[in-house]
C-alpha positions as CSV (number, residue, x, y, z in Angstrom):
1,M,14.9,-32.7,13.4
2,R,12.8,-29.7,14.2
3,V,10.7,-28.5,11.2
4,R,9.1,-25.1,11.2
5,I,7.0,-23.4,8.5
6,V,7.4,-19.7,7.7
7,W,4.2,-18.4,6.2
8,F,5.1,-15.4,4.1
9,R,2.3,-12.8,3.7
10,R,2.9,-9.1,3.3
11,D,6.6,-9.6,4.3
12,L,8.2,-10.8,1.1
13,R,11.8,-10.4,2.3
14,L,14.6,-12.2,4.1
15,A,16.2,-9.3,5.9
16,D,14.6,-7.8,8.9
17,N,12.0,-10.6,9.0
18,E,11.3,-11.4,12.6
19,S,9.2,-14.5,11.8
20,L,11.9,-16.0,9.7
21,T,14.6,-15.2,12.4
22,A,12.4,-16.8,15.1
23,A,11.8,-19.9,13.0
24,L,15.5,-20.5,12.5
25,Q,16.3,-20.7,16.2
26,D,17.6,-24.1,17.6
27,D,18.9,-25.2,14.2
28,A,15.5,-25.8,12.9
29,V,14.7,-26.9,9.3
30,V,12.5,-24.3,7.6
31,V,9.8,-24.6,5.0
32,P,9.1,-21.2,3.4
33,V,5.5,-21.0,2.2
34,Y,3.3,-18.5,0.3
35,V,-0.4,-19.2,-0.1
36,H,-2.5,-17.6,-2.8
37,G,-5.7,-17.3,-0.8
38,E,-9.1,-15.8,-1.6
39,R,-7.9,-12.3,-0.6
40,S,-6.6,-10.5,-3.6
41,P,-3.6,-8.2,-3.3
42,G,-5.4,-5.8,-5.7
43,G,-6.0,-5.8,-9.4
44,L,-3.9,-6.8,-12.4
45,A,-1.0,-4.6,-11.7
46,A,-0.6,-5.7,-8.1
47,R,-1.0,-9.4,-9.1
48,A,1.7,-9.0,-11.7
49,W,4.0,-7.4,-9.1
50,L,3.2,-10.2,-6.6
51,A,4.2,-12.8,-9.1
52,H,7.5,-11.1,-9.8
53,S,8.1,-10.5,-6.1
54,L,7.5,-14.2,-5.3
55,D,9.9,-15.2,-8.1
56,S,12.5,-12.8,-6.6
57,L,12.0,-14.3,-3.1
58,D,12.3,-17.8,-4.5
59,R,15.6,-17.0,-6.2
60,S,16.9,-15.5,-2.9
61,L,15.9,-18.6,-1.0
62,R,17.5,-20.9,-3.6
63,S,20.7,-19.1,-3.3
64,R,20.7,-20.0,0.4
65,G,19.8,-23.7,-0.1
66,S,16.1,-23.5,0.2
67,A,13.1,-22.7,-2.0
68,L,9.6,-21.1,-1.8
69,V,6.6,-23.4,-1.6
70,I,3.6,-21.8,-3.3
71,R,0.1,-23.1,-2.8
72,S,-3.4,-21.9,-3.7
73,G,-6.5,-22.2,-1.5
74,H,-7.6,-21.3,1.9
75,P,-4.5,-20.6,4.0
76,D,-5.9,-22.5,7.0
77,R,-6.4,-25.7,5.0
78,E,-3.2,-25.4,3.0
79,L,-1.0,-24.8,6.1
80,A,-2.7,-27.5,8.0
81,E,-2.0,-30.0,5.2
82,L,1.6,-28.8,5.0
83,V,2.0,-29.2,8.8
84,A,0.8,-32.8,8.5
85,S,3.0,-33.7,5.5
86,C,6.1,-32.0,6.9
87,G,5.8,-32.9,10.5
88,A,6.2,-29.2,11.4
89,R,5.7,-28.3,15.1
90,A,5.1,-24.5,14.5
91,V,4.1,-22.0,11.9
92,H,5.7,-18.6,12.0
93,C,4.2,-15.5,10.3
94,T,4.2,-11.7,10.4
95,R,1.0,-10.0,11.5
96,D,-1.1,-8.5,8.8
97,W,-3.1,-5.7,10.6
98,T,-5.8,-5.3,8.0
99,P,-9.3,-6.6,9.2
100,E,-9.2,-9.4,6.6
101,G,-5.6,-10.3,7.6
102,L,-6.5,-10.6,11.3
103,I,-9.5,-12.8,10.4
104,E,-7.3,-15.0,8.2
105,E,-4.8,-15.3,11.0
106,R,-7.4,-16.4,13.5
107,H,-8.7,-19.1,11.1
108,V,-5.2,-20.4,10.6
109,A,-4.5,-20.4,14.3
110,E,-7.7,-22.4,15.0
111,A,-6.9,-25.0,12.3
112,L,-3.3,-25.5,13.5
113,A,-4.4,-25.7,17.2
114,A,-6.6,-28.7,16.2
115,Q,-3.4,-30.4,15.3
116,G,-1.6,-29.3,18.4
117,V,0.6,-26.8,16.5
118,A,1.1,-23.2,17.4
119,L,0.9,-20.2,15.1
120,R,3.6,-17.8,16.3
121,V,3.1,-14.3,15.1
122,S,5.7,-11.6,14.9
123,E,5.5,-7.9,14.2
124,G,7.2,-6.1,11.3
125,Q,4.5,-4.5,9.2
126,M,4.6,-1.2,11.1
127,L,6.9,0.6,13.4
128,A,4.1,1.0,16.0
129,A,1.4,-1.6,16.0
130,P,-2.3,-0.5,16.3
131,G,-3.4,-0.2,19.9
132,T,0.1,1.0,21.0
133,V,-0.3,4.7,20.2
134,L,-3.3,6.2,22.0
135,T,-4.5,9.5,23.4
136,A,-4.1,10.4,27.1
137,G,-7.5,9.0,27.6
138,G,-6.6,5.7,26.0
139,A,-8.6,6.2,22.8
140,P,-7.3,5.8,19.2
141,F,-6.3,9.1,17.6
142,R,-8.5,10.8,15.0
143,V,-6.2,13.7,14.2
144,F,-2.8,13.2,12.6
145,T,-0.6,15.8,14.2
146,P,-1.0,14.6,17.9
147,F,-0.8,11.0,16.6
148,C,2.5,11.8,14.9
149,R,3.9,13.4,18.0
150,A,2.9,10.4,20.1
151,W,4.0,7.9,17.4
152,L,7.5,9.5,17.3
153,G,7.8,8.8,21.0
154,T,7.2,5.0,20.6
155,W,10.1,4.0,18.5
156,R,13.7,4.7,17.7
157,A,15.9,3.8,14.8
158,V,17.1,0.3,15.5
159,A,19.5,-1.7,13.2
160,P,17.4,-4.2,11.1
161,L,17.9,-7.9,11.4
162,P,20.3,-9.3,8.8
163,A,19.1,-11.8,6.2
164,P,20.2,-15.4,7.0
165,A,23.2,-16.6,5.1
166,V,21.9,-20.2,4.9
167,L,18.4,-21.7,5.2
168,P,18.3,-25.3,6.3
169,A,15.8,-27.1,4.2
170,P,14.2,-30.6,4.3
171,A,15.6,-33.3,2.0
172,V,12.4,-33.1,-0.1
173,M,10.5,-29.9,-0.4
174,P,6.7,-30.1,-0.5
175,R,4.9,-29.8,-3.9
176,S,4.6,-26.2,-5.2
177,T,3.4,-24.2,-8.1
178,P,5.8,-21.9,-10.0
179,P,6.1,-18.3,-8.7
180,T,5.2,-16.8,-12.0
181,S,2.0,-18.8,-12.3
182,G,0.1,-15.8,-10.9
183,V,1.2,-13.4,-13.7
184,P,-2.0,-12.1,-15.3
185,T,-2.6,-13.3,-18.9
186,V,-4.7,-10.3,-19.8
187,P,-3.2,-6.9,-20.5
188,S,-1.9,-5.1,-17.5
189,P,0.9,-2.6,-16.8
190,D,4.4,-4.1,-17.5
191,V,5.6,-3.5,-14.0
192,C,9.1,-4.5,-14.8
193,A,9.4,-1.7,-17.3
194,W,9.0,0.8,-14.5
195,W,10.0,-1.0,-11.4
196,T,12.2,-3.8,-10.0
197,P,9.9,-5.9,-7.9
198,G,11.5,-7.9,-5.0
199,E,13.7,-7.3,-2.0
200,D,16.8,-6.4,-4.0
201,G,14.9,-3.8,-6.0
202,A,13.5,-2.3,-2.8
203,Q,17.0,-2.0,-1.3
204,A,18.3,-0.4,-4.4
205,R,15.5,2.1,-4.5
206,M,15.9,2.9,-0.9
207,A,19.6,3.6,-1.4
208,A,19.0,5.7,-4.5
209,F,16.4,7.8,-2.7
210,A,18.6,8.3,0.4
211,D,21.5,9.4,-1.7
212,D,19.8,11.5,-4.4
213,A,16.4,12.8,-3.2
214,L,15.9,12.7,0.6
215,A,17.6,16.0,1.3
216,A,15.3,17.9,-1.0
217,Y,12.2,15.7,-0.3
218,G,10.4,18.5,1.6
219,T,10.2,20.7,-1.5
220,S,10.6,18.3,-4.4
221,R,8.0,15.6,-3.4
222,D,5.2,17.7,-4.9
223,L,6.8,18.0,-8.3
224,P,5.5,15.1,-10.4
225,A,7.9,15.7,-13.3
226,I,11.0,14.7,-11.2
227,R,11.8,11.7,-9.1
228,G,11.4,13.6,-5.8
229,T,9.5,10.9,-3.9
230,S,10.8,7.7,-2.5
231,E,8.8,5.5,-4.9
232,L,8.9,2.8,-2.1
233,S,5.2,2.4,-1.8
234,P,4.9,-0.8,-3.8
235,H,7.9,-2.3,-2.0
236,L,6.3,-1.4,1.3
237,A,2.9,-2.8,0.2
238,F,4.4,-6.2,-0.4
239,G,6.8,-6.1,2.5
240,E,9.9,-6.3,0.4
241,I,11.3,-3.7,2.7
242,S,10.3,-3.0,6.3
243,P,9.4,0.3,7.9
244,R,12.2,-0.3,10.3
245,Q,14.8,-0.7,7.5
246,I,13.6,2.6,6.0
247,A,13.6,4.4,9.3
248,F,17.1,3.2,10.0
249,A,18.3,4.2,6.6
250,V,17.1,7.7,6.8
251,A,17.9,8.3,10.5
252,A,21.5,9.3,9.7
253,H,20.2,12.3,7.6
254,G,18.9,14.1,10.7
255,E,16.5,17.0,10.0
256,D,16.6,16.4,6.3
257,A,14.6,13.2,6.9
258,E,11.8,14.8,9.0
259,P,9.4,15.5,6.1
260,F,9.8,11.9,4.9
261,V,9.4,10.4,8.4
262,R,6.1,12.2,8.7
263,Q,5.0,10.3,5.6
264,L,5.8,7.1,7.3
265,A,3.7,8.3,10.2
266,W,0.8,9.1,7.8
267,R,1.0,5.6,6.5
268,E,0.9,4.1,10.0
269,F,-1.9,6.5,11.0
270,A,-4.0,5.0,8.2
271,S,-3.5,1.5,9.6
272,H,-4.3,2.6,13.1
273,V,-7.5,4.3,12.0
274,L,-8.6,1.3,10.0
275,H,-7.9,-1.1,12.9
276,A,-10.0,1.1,15.2
277,N,-12.7,1.5,12.6
278,P,-12.9,-1.6,10.4
279,D,-16.2,-0.6,8.9
280,S,-14.5,2.4,7.3
281,V,-13.6,0.3,4.3
282,R,-17.1,0.8,3.1
283,L,-18.8,3.4,5.4
284,P,-17.8,7.0,6.0
285,L,-15.9,7.6,9.3
286,R,-18.0,10.7,9.8
287,P,-21.7,9.5,9.9
288,E,-23.1,12.7,8.5
289,F,-21.6,11.8,5.1
290,E,-24.0,8.8,4.8
291,R,-26.6,11.4,3.6
292,F,-24.2,13.1,1.2
293,P,-26.0,13.5,-2.2
294,W,-23.5,11.6,-4.4
295,R,-24.2,11.4,-8.1
296,D,-24.4,8.4,-10.5
297,D,-22.3,9.7,-13.4
298,P,-21.1,6.7,-15.6
299,E,-19.9,9.0,-18.4
300,G,-17.9,11.2,-16.1
301,L,-16.5,8.2,-14.3
302,A,-15.4,6.7,-17.7
303,A,-13.8,10.0,-18.8
304,W,-11.9,10.2,-15.5
305,A,-10.7,6.6,-15.6
306,E,-9.6,6.9,-19.3
307,G,-7.8,10.2,-18.8
308,R,-10.0,12.3,-21.1
309,T,-11.6,14.8,-18.7
310,G,-10.2,17.9,-20.5
311,F,-8.1,18.8,-17.4
312,P,-4.5,17.9,-18.4
313,L,-3.2,17.2,-14.9
314,V,-6.0,14.9,-14.0
315,D,-5.7,13.1,-17.3
316,A,-1.9,12.8,-17.0
317,G,-2.3,11.1,-13.6
318,M,-4.9,8.6,-14.8
319,R,-2.8,7.8,-17.8
320,Q,0.2,7.3,-15.6
321,L,-1.8,4.9,-13.5
322,A,-2.9,2.9,-16.6
323,A,0.7,2.7,-17.9
324,T,2.6,2.1,-14.6
325,G,0.1,1.1,-11.9
326,W,1.2,4.2,-9.9
327,I,0.5,7.9,-9.6
328,H,2.6,10.6,-8.1
329,N,1.2,11.5,-4.7
330,R,0.4,15.2,-5.5
331,V,-1.4,14.2,-8.7
332,R,-3.2,11.3,-6.9
333,L,-4.8,13.9,-4.6
334,V,-5.9,16.1,-7.6
335,C,-7.3,13.1,-9.4
336,S,-9.2,11.9,-6.3
337,S,-10.6,15.4,-5.6
338,F,-11.8,15.8,-9.1
339,L,-13.8,12.5,-9.0
340,V,-15.5,13.1,-5.6
341,K,-15.8,16.9,-5.6
342,D,-16.0,18.0,-9.3
343,L,-18.1,15.0,-10.3
344,L,-19.6,14.1,-6.9
345,V,-19.0,10.4,-7.6
346,P,-18.9,8.4,-4.3
347,W,-15.4,8.0,-2.8
348,Q,-16.1,4.2,-2.6
349,T,-16.2,4.1,-6.4
350,G,-12.8,5.8,-6.6
351,E,-11.3,3.6,-3.9
352,A,-12.4,0.5,-5.7
353,Y,-11.0,1.8,-9.0
354,F,-7.6,2.5,-7.4
355,R,-7.7,-0.8,-5.6
356,D,-8.0,-2.6,-9.0
357,H,-5.3,-0.5,-10.7
358,L,-2.6,0.5,-8.2
359,V,0.5,-1.6,-8.0
360,D,1.1,-0.1,-4.5
361,F,-2.4,-0.9,-3.3
362,D,-2.5,-0.9,0.5
363,P,-5.9,-1.6,2.1
364,A,-5.6,0.9,4.9
365,S,-3.9,3.7,3.0
366,N,-6.3,3.5,0.0
367,V,-9.4,3.8,2.1
368,F,-7.9,6.4,4.4
369,N,-6.7,8.7,1.7
370,W,-10.0,8.5,-0.3
371,Q,-12.0,9.3,2.9
372,W,-9.5,12.2,3.6
373,V,-10.1,13.7,0.2
374,A,-13.8,13.3,0.4
375,G,-13.9,15.0,3.8
376,S,-15.5,12.0,5.5
377,G,-12.5,10.5,7.3
378,A,-10.1,11.0,10.1
379,D,-8.4,14.4,10.1
380,A,-10.1,14.9,6.8
381,A,-9.4,17.7,4.4
382,P,-11.7,20.6,5.2
383,Y,-14.9,20.4,3.2
384,F,-14.1,23.6,1.4
385,R,-10.7,22.3,0.1
386,I,-11.4,21.4,-3.5
387,F,-8.3,21.1,-5.7
388,N,-8.4,23.3,-8.8
389,P,-6.7,21.1,-11.4
390,S,-5.5,24.1,-13.5
391,L,-4.0,25.9,-10.5
392,Q,-2.4,22.7,-9.3
393,A,-0.8,22.2,-12.7
394,S,0.5,25.8,-12.8
395,R,2.0,25.4,-9.3
396,F,3.5,22.0,-9.5
397,D,4.0,21.4,-13.2
398,A,4.8,24.9,-14.3
399,N,6.8,24.0,-17.4
400,G,4.3,21.3,-18.4
401,A,6.9,18.5,-18.4
402,Y,4.7,16.0,-16.5
403,V,1.6,16.7,-18.5
404,G,3.6,16.7,-21.7
405,R,4.9,13.2,-21.0
406,W,1.4,11.7,-20.4
407,V,-0.9,14.0,-22.4
408,P,1.1,15.1,-25.4
409,E,-2.0,16.3,-27.2
410,A,-2.9,18.8,-24.5
411,G,-3.3,22.3,-26.0
412,T,-4.1,21.0,-29.5
413,N,-7.4,20.5,-31.3
414,A,-7.1,16.8,-30.6
415,Y,-7.6,17.3,-26.8
416,P,-11.2,17.3,-25.5
417,P,-12.7,20.3,-23.7
418,P,-13.3,20.1,-20.0
419,I,-16.2,17.8,-19.1
420,V,-17.3,20.2,-16.3
421,D,-16.9,23.8,-15.5
422,H,-14.7,23.7,-12.4
423,A,-16.1,26.9,-10.8
424,A,-19.7,25.6,-11.2
425,A,-18.7,22.1,-10.0
426,R,-16.9,23.6,-7.0
427,A,-20.0,25.7,-6.1
428,R,-22.2,22.5,-6.4
429,A,-19.9,20.5,-4.2
430,L,-19.7,23.3,-1.5
431,A,-23.5,23.4,-1.4
432,A,-23.8,19.7,-1.1
433,L,-21.1,19.5,1.6
434,S,-22.6,22.4,3.6
435,A,-26.1,20.8,3.5
436,T,-24.6,17.5,4.7
437,K,-22.8,19.1,7.6
438,S,-25.8,21.1,8.7
439,G,-28.0,18.1,8.6
């Protein structure tokens, strides 16, 4: 009897899972495993999502005659112990292209090799793996538009792999902890009030988006009061749906899908940039920003985090984050710009805060987008681009529906005055940025 382990990581799905499909070859018996390692998927919201997603995955496995084995500890040690106890001859997994994910993978491969067992790695996290989209000179791209053009030439819409109908399991499954054991016991967003974590929820959201919002995505995605975006980011972050499944689903919509496909490219660009520049998780990609005169502003940071800056659109976004673990993309940019440019608080501080509070936390995208807003990253926003929260609100929330939902006291005596004068803050930021660039 051939026994193989499938190590689930950021691929919590059964359909279009190349590592699962590979493990099932030759009538093998499969042991599905998830290991809670030292790497955190994010803060409380992301951990709550993960617990529900694992529960969903376990139910799907049980409906096919199997079950999810959950362990806690170092993945190399836990998988080595499982290999010994199950008599497995191979471990299959999907590559996690983050710097920490690659290190984790190397440690697991070394531990398994000591037992004469192979770690077999499949792709599936991205449509084009880092290192496969390069300039004519063979270097990683630093500008999005040429990257996108080259990236589009590397793939085509291919039908995703189906989920297996049956999963052969051993007579006795290894010991496991309950999927919901990871649900935070301290207050966190009730993710199930806003989302449906798991593969089924991802597929339902993809179908609803393709049917109802994709055609108007190019214009409606900037309007936070309506459901004009895909809202697939948390499902993608946990691999409940693959980029290939999304690309295939939208391909039939032709030109209507082009603005959305560019967003997929932006997501992949972030991963390619991080892979080529792993130190960008903590250091600016543009070295001159190491001398930028950031400010220590604990009071401003607290006002920003708590949604009481006196700028309704910023406060609405931060309150949406607190309640749901997610912020609409347009508002996310405004909130980020306010912290790093109006308050001159370091982008690393904002990146860490989002990491701890986003349900859709993605290591590459979070770092990349904060560096983009700060002006220190790849293809970064021009240093003079400083979002005016009031103008952004009048343009993208003209009737005040979004602000009214999250900041109902805006415009009343109960609402605080602005904590900064935006015009003065903008001038201060421009001066700092100009000095930084000139050396």
